[in-house]
C-alpha positions in Angstrom: 98.2 110.1 106.2 94.2 109.3 106.8 94.6 112.0 109.5 96.0 114.7 107.3 93.4 114.1 105.2 90.8 114.5 107.6 92.6 117.1 109.4 92.3 118.8 106.0 88.7 118.2 105.8 88.0 119.3 108.7 90.0 122.3 108.2 88.0 123.7 105.1 84.9 123.0 106.7 85.3 125.4 109.5 86.6 127.8 107.0 83.3 127.9 105.3 81.7 128.2 108.1 83.4 131.4 109.0 83.9 132.9 105.8 80.7 132.4 103.8 82.6 133.8 100.8 84.7 131.2 100.6 80.6 128.7 100.1 80.3 130.6 96.7 83.4 128.9 95.4 81.8 125.7 95.9 78.5 126.6 93.9 79.7 124.3 91.2 79.3 120.7 92.6 77.3 118.4 91.3 75.2 116.4 93.9 73.6 113.1 92.8 70.3 113.2 95.0 68.6 109.0 95.0 65.5 108.4 93.7 64.1 106.6 96.6 60.3 106.1 94.6 62.8 104.3 91.7 59.9 103.3 89.4 61.8 100.4 88.1 63.3 99.1 90.8 59.5 98.9 91.6 58.3 97.0 88.4 60.8 94.3 89.2 59.8 93.5 92.1 56.1 93.5 91.7 57.6 91.1 88.4 59.2 88.8 91.2 56.2 89.1 93.0 53.7 87.7 90.0 55.8 85.2 88.9 54.6 81.3 89.8 57.7 79.9 90.4 59.3 80.5 94.3 62.3 83.3 93.9 64.6 81.7 96.2 66.6 85.0 96.2 65.2 88.2 94.6 68.2 90.3 96.1 70.8 89.1 93.9 67.9 90.0 90.4 67.8 93.7 92.3 71.2 94.2 92.5 73.3 95.3 89.7 76.4 93.1 89.5 78.8 96.1 87.9 77.8 98.5 90.5 78.5 95.3 93.1 82.0 94.9 91.6 83.3 98.3 92.1 83.1 98.6 95.5 84.8 97.9 98.9 83.5 95.4 101.5 81.9 98.6 103.5 80.2 99.1 99.7 79.1 96.6 99.7 78.1 95.7 102.5 75.5 99.1 102.8 74.0 98.1 98.5 73.2 94.9 100.3 71.4 96.7 103.1 69.5 100.0 100.9 68.3 97.1 98.9 67.3 95.1 101.3 65.6 98.7 102.5 64.1 99.8 99.1 62.7 95.5 98.2 61.0 95.8 101.8 59.3 99.2 101.1 58.3 98.1 97.0 56.9 94.9 98.5 55.0 96.8 101.4 53.6 99.4 99.0 52.8 95.8 96.6 50.7 94.3 99.1 49.3 97.5 99.9 47.5 98.1 96.3 46.7 94.4 95.8 44.3 94.7 99.4 43.0 98.6 98.1 42.4 96.7 94.4 41.7 92.8 95.7 
C-alpha cells in the first residue's frame, strides 16, 4: 500500500517534469512558509533569559502543547529539534545584542 502510494507520487512528479502543462494544474496550491525569524518566539526567549529565577526547562515553556499532542513520534522529535535550534539562535542573538549594548 505504502509502496503503491510512493510509486504514484513518483509517477506524477515524473509527468510534471516531462509535461510542463501539468505544472499549471498545481498553481492553486497554498504553501505555508515557516518564518525562522519569529519575533514572538524571540520575545519569549528574552523573557526567560531576563527572569531572576533559574528556569530549568525553557523548551517546555517555548513549545506549543496543542501542536505537540497532534504529532506522531517523528513529528514530535522534529518539532523538539526545531525548537532547540530556534532557541539557540535566539539566545545567540540576545547575547550579541547585550554585548553590543553592554
